[in-house]
C-alpha positions in Angstrom: 0.0 0.0 0.0 1.4 3.4 -0.9 2.0 5.9 1.8 0.5 9.4 1.5 1.6 12.7 3.1 -0.3 15.6 4.6 0.9 18.8 6.4 -0.9 21.1 8.8 -1.6 22.0 12.4 -2.5 19.4 15.1 -5.8 20.7 16.3 -6.7 17.8 18.5 -4.6 15.1 20.3 -6.3 12.3 22.2 -3.4 10.1 23.4 -2.3 8.0 26.4 1.2 6.9 27.3 2.1 3.3 27.1 3.1 2.2 30.6 6.4 0.4 29.9 7.6 2.9 27.2 7.9 6.6 26.4 5.6 6.1 23.4 2.0 7.4 23.2 -1.0 5.9 21.3 -4.3 7.2 20.4 -5.5 9.7 17.7 -4.5 13.2 16.4 -6.5 15.5 14.1 -4.5 17.6 11.7 -6.1 20.7 10.0 -4.7 21.1 6.5 -4.1 24.5 4.9 -7.5 24.1 2.9 -9.3 23.7 6.3 -9.9 19.9 6.0 -9.6 17.9 9.3 -7.9 14.4 9.0 -8.0 12.0 11.9 -4.9 9.8 12.2 -4.2 6.8 14.5 -1.0 6.9 16.4 0.4 3.5 17.7 3.6 1.7 18.5 4.7 1.8 14.9 4.4 5.5 14.6 7.7 7.6 14.6 7.1 11.1 15.7 8.8 14.2 16.8 5.7 15.8 18.4 2.0 14.9 18.8 1.2 18.0 20.8 -1.7 20.3 19.9 -0.7 23.5 18.1 2.4 22.1 16.4 2.8 22.3 12.6 3.6 18.9 11.2 4.1 16.7 8.1 2.5 13.3 8.5 3.3 10.3 6.4 0.3 7.8 6.6 -1.5 4.9 5.1 -4.8 3.1 5.4 -5.1 0.3 7.9 -6.0 -2.8 5.9 -9.4 -2.8 4.4 -10.6 -0.2 6.9 -11.2 3.5 6.8 -8.6 4.2 9.6 -5.7 6.2 8.6 -2.5 5.2 10.6 0.4 7.7 10.9 3.7 6.2 10.1 6.0 9.3 10.5 5.2 12.7 12.1 7.8 15.4 11.9 7.7 19.1 12.7 7.2 21.4 9.7 
C-alpha cells in the first residue's frame, strides 16, 4: 500500500502513554491549509517528533488494511 503525506496543524490530540515505554498511542487530528480535518491513528509503529496540539507537522500515513482508519507512520515538525 502506498504511503501518503499531509501537512498542517495538530488541532486535537487524544493520546495516552504506554506504561512500559515513552511512546504514546491514540488519535490526532490535523487541520490542512485548505481547512480539511484528518483524523490519524498513532500507535507503537508511529515515529514522531511531536503529537502536541498547536504544532505544525508533516505526516506520512497509510490506510489500515481494508478499513477507513488512517495510520500515521511518521510525524515530523514542519
